[in-house]
C-alpha positions, 0 to 999 in steps of 0.5 A: 286215884287209890289202889285196891288190895290187888293193885288196881286203880280205883277212881276215888279219894275215899279209903272207905270206898276202897275198903268196901270194894276190897271186902266185896271182892274178897267175899265174892271170890270166897262165896262169903255172906258179906259181899253187900259191904260194897254198898258201904263204898257207894255210901262213902263215895256216891260217885265211885264208878267201881263201887256202883258197878259192883253193887249192880253186879250183886243185884244181877247175881240174884238172877231175877227180873227184880235183880235187873231192875235193882241194878239199873239205877246203880249203872245209870248213876255210874254212867254219870261219872264214867268219863273221870274213871280209869279205862279198867273201870270203864270196861267194867261198867260197859261189861255189866251194862251189857250183862243187864241187857242180856248181851253176855257175849259182849260182856265176856269180850269186855272181861277178856279185855280187862284180863289182858290189860289188868291180869290182877283183876281176879273179880273180872275173871270170875265174872267172865267165867260166870258168863262162860259157864252159863253159855257152856263155854268150858274151854273159854273158862279155862283159857281166861284163868290160864291167861292170868294165872302167872299173876296169881300163883299163890292165890287159892281163889285162882287155883279153885277157879282153874280147877273147876274149869279143868274139870268141865273141860274133862281134864280130871287129873289136872283138875284134882291137882289144882283143887287140892293145891288151892285147899293146901293154900287155904283150907276154907276154899269152897269152890275148890272143894266143889271142883274136887267133888266134881272130879270124884263124882265123875269117876265114881269115887263115891266113898272118897268124895263123901269123905272129902266133902264131909271133912271140909263141911265145917268151913262152909258155915259162913258161905253164902246160900248158893255155895253152902247148899250147892256143896251139900247138894253134891254130897246128897248126889253121892249118897244117891249114887251109893243107894242111900236115898234116905241120907240124900232126902235128909240132906235135902231137908237139913241142908239143901232147901231152906237157907234162902228159898227165894234165891234162884240157885237154892231153888235149882239145887232143890228142884234138881235133887227132888227130881232125881229122888223122883226118878229113883221112886223115892216118895218126897211127900209135899216137898215139891209144893214148897219149892213150886210156891217159891218159883212161881214168881219167876214166870217173867224172868227167863234169864238163863235156860237151865234155870227155867227148866228147873223152875218148870220141874217144880211146877210140873211135879207140884201139879201146877199144870197151868203155870207150867204150860205158861212157862213152856210158852214163855220159854218158846217166846224167849227162844224167838227173841233171844240174842243170836249167841243164845238163840240155839240154847233157847230154841233148839235145846231148852224149848225141846227139853221143856216139852220133854219134861212135861211129857215125862211128868205126865207119863208120856215116856216114849215122847219124852225119850224121843224128844230128849235123845237128839239134844243130848249131845247139845246140852252144854248149850244150856250152860251149867255143869256136867253134873247139873245137865246130867239130870236131863240125861237121867230123865232120858234114861228113865223115859227110855226104859219106861217106854220100852216096858210099855212096849214102845220102840226103845230109844236107839241110843239108850244101850250105848249110853247105859254101857258108857255110864257103867264104864265111866262110873263102875261103882254106881249100882244104878247104872248096872240096874239100868243095863240089866233092865234094858237087857231083860226087856230086849231078851238078852238074859245072860247080859241082864244077869251079869249086870244084876250080879254087879249091881248086887255086889255094889249094893252089898259093899255099900251096906257094909 
């Protein structure tokens, strides 16, 4: 037995293998580019269960069927030596095997066991949060990091992880404090930058959020493609909220799309930003075609419902209706065979949202609004963050307003939703324009004028 950098036993007598594990964990927690160093550990000790298992983790993080296929031989090899491994390593292997089989509910339970027995294993907590995030379990994300926090009081990664969990739980003040503390401990802490940006966006603190992200952006250059493009994506959303569509489109071209076009999260960031620009009426040229070409290979993946919905957006907007229809059918097929803990997410939310996105893309706005309205309270089942899922809310708003203009009955909850969006983020002119539009369509002229005046005042502020 040797010990890793956090004091956990590793079943190997090869220090090169342990050094590779340490580097992988450090890079993975910090969203660096060199996490693949773990394969140096596999080469140094081909019987090291921990190195083999972490190698499988990196392949599964590709979020693709190909990644699963690449992970399986590593897991099978680790299984050959598992009897000589420590209990912590055995639990790791069981958890990652469960993940590879799609049983992330079991994986979470096993990572919780590791957190209880080995609280210094922060990589296991991070992976636990990853699964909980994909299941929409924000409370679980917070509970697991809080349980181990006494063992990581001075670790910026731990405080960044806690900050994001707090934000997803709606505890915005606590989230900002935790995120800022993580950055005090280590300025290059991109997950904490990301968590604080979430808080500022949720509260409509746009100028402050832009300053926050731009002032830390130079520390992202050595981040992996997900973290690099995702933080720039958040900045682009803030530009959009300040009515700077040109700035958002420039960030798309320069920062959001193009780092690793074959990676799922880069594709999600690109599709999400382009769909938002489309909803604003911003011409995006042939950009959809490029994204669609890269998601076209994902027709057989179906690992997470929120991923599939973003792939569908690209296919729909690129006019690839045949492939879009096949993806919708595949989502429905996945819903029928999904594991119990994910069945509602696929069958009752994702499949409905998929048809709604197709309706919206083809101008059937009343149908899109009618389909989306009842699932809005359940969007968390899709996983992802509030900011990512808000795209479906924005689609509902757009569909509801357009269907009302066409003379269809308005979505029943649209007015209340728009008022709440304007109340919670009173600095976003778009919310007041939407309110004014609905008020005029309903003949409430004084309310429309008041909302229009508010939107104009905000626009003048941005222009200055």
